[in-house]
C-alpha positions, -999 to +999 in steps of 0.1 A: +201+892+494+211+906+460+220+882+432+257+891+435+256+883+472+241+849+465+270+842+440+295+853+467+280+829+492+280+801+467+317+808+459+326+808+496+308+775+501+325+759+471+359+770+483+353+757+518+341+724+504+372+721+481+395+728+510+379+701+531+379+676+502+417+682+496+424+677+533+405+644+533+423+632+502+456+639+518+445+620+549+434+591+527+469+587+513+480+575+548+453+548+546+459+537+510+466+501+518+433+495+537+413+513+510+429+492+483+422+460+503+385+470+506+382+475+469+400+443+459+383+421+485+354+411+461+379+401+435+399+379+459+367+363+471+357+355+435+391+339+429+388+318+460+354+306+449+368+297+414+398+279+428+427+268+406+405+260+375+406+297+364+439+317+361+433+354+366+454+383+379+450+420+386+475+442+366+484+478+364+496+490+329+519+519+322+547+536+340+524+561+357+497+536+363+504+529+400+504+566+410+473+574+390+455+545+406+465+557+440+453+592+432+419+577+420+414+556+451+424+583+476+404+609+456+372+588+458+378+581+495+384+618+503+352+627+484+332+602+504+348+612+537+341+649+531+305+642+519+289+653+552+306+687+549+299+695+512+264+681+514+258+704+544+272+733+524+247+726+496+219+722+521+229+755+538+227+773+504+193+759+494+176+759+528+167+797+530+147+793+497+124+766+511+091+772+529+085+757+564+064+728+550+090+722+523+118+721+549+099+695+569+095+672+539+132+677+528+144+667+563+123+635+560+136+629+525+173+633+536+167+610+566+153+582+544+173+587+512+207+586+528+204+552+546+186+537+516+215+547+493+241+533+518+220+501+520+220+498+482+258+503+481+262+476+508+240+451+488+260+459+456+293+452+475+280+419+488+268+407+454+300+418+436+320+386+443+294+364+427+292+387+397+330+386+393+330+348+397+305+344+369+323+369+346+358+356+351+346+320+351+341+322+313+379+322+309+391+291+291+415+267+309+443+275+285+440+313+288+451+336+316+427+364+324+446+397+330+422+422+347+433+458+344+429+475+377+415+507+362+387+487+344+381+467+376+378+500+396+353+514+370+333+482+373+334+485+411+322+521+413+296+516+386+281+486+403+279+504+437+264+536+421+238+516+402+227+497+434+227+529+455+207+549+430+182+521+424+173+520+460+163+557+458+136+551+432+108+543+458+117+576+476+110+595+444+077+576+440+066+587+474+076+623+466+055+621+434+026+609+456+031+638+480+031+662+451-002+648+439+013+636+406+010+598+413-017+581+434-017+548+453-046+536+431-024+541+400+004+521+416-020+493+424-034+493+389+000+490+373+016+469+400+023+439+376+039+462+350+059+479+377+073+446+390+081+435+354+099+469+348+119+465+380+132+431+368+140+444+333+158+474+349+178+451+372+188+429+343+200+459+322+215+480+351+237+453+366+271+452+349+273+415+352+253+389+333+245+365+361+210+362+375+221+364+411+231+400+409+198+408+391+178+391+418+198+408+446+189+441+430+154+434+419+139+417+450+148+446+474+135+471+448+102+452+445+098+452+483+106+489+485+081+496+456+054+477+475+062+498+506+060+530+486+026+519+472+013+514+508+027+549+518+011+564+487-023+549+495-020+563+531-012+597+516-043+594+494-065+586+524-052+615+544-057+638+514-092+625+510-100+632+547-088+667+544-110+673+514-140+660+533-132+684+562-123+713+539-145+710+508-129+740+490-130+742+453-099+736+434-084+763+412-094+744+380-127+730+392-160+744+380-184+757+407-222+752+405-226+789+398 
């Protein structure tokens, strides 16, 4: 197609995605209470663990605070509900530009990356009560902790995104191995430094300061990195067998002549 036709197709896909997202946001308004309960559940769990020794309360400041909060929650829910549609639109726009081999690897990437991201979000959600318990637990006995809902919501989304994206790093390591940029031998050589870097990253990336959240992020990442090293070494072996069967000269390799 001509360049103008590509822009027309992109515009049509964006408009369709926007319409679906708006419809999903409107539907989410009818389920505002369950959505709010899911988001505030980690906070209530943390307060139950702290008991009566810590006085804390969620607040909404400002006259327009409640409606803005409802718009934020429903907007996020609508974006997540509509994600299969707008992701499919992005995929439909990019797919014609890929070769057959690239399409096969992209299907595999999508099949692995999606569940890993969701698993990371689940782990982040499960560790959030402990993180909130540690953070709110620093409140002195004679002080009441007033937690602004907007700040809590930002903390909530940031934690889930950090955990979800962190679980995608081993997938990119495997992609680098498939591209020939990174080998399994290199991963084995720097394994100790990689594990150290994972723990440092987990300590910096988690919004809370407790060691439990860091371990809940670091340990699964280390396991996934070890799995990616095994996959990279299998890829190296397969690439080595192909070179033995097809000993063609590389483009930048000097021939005996």
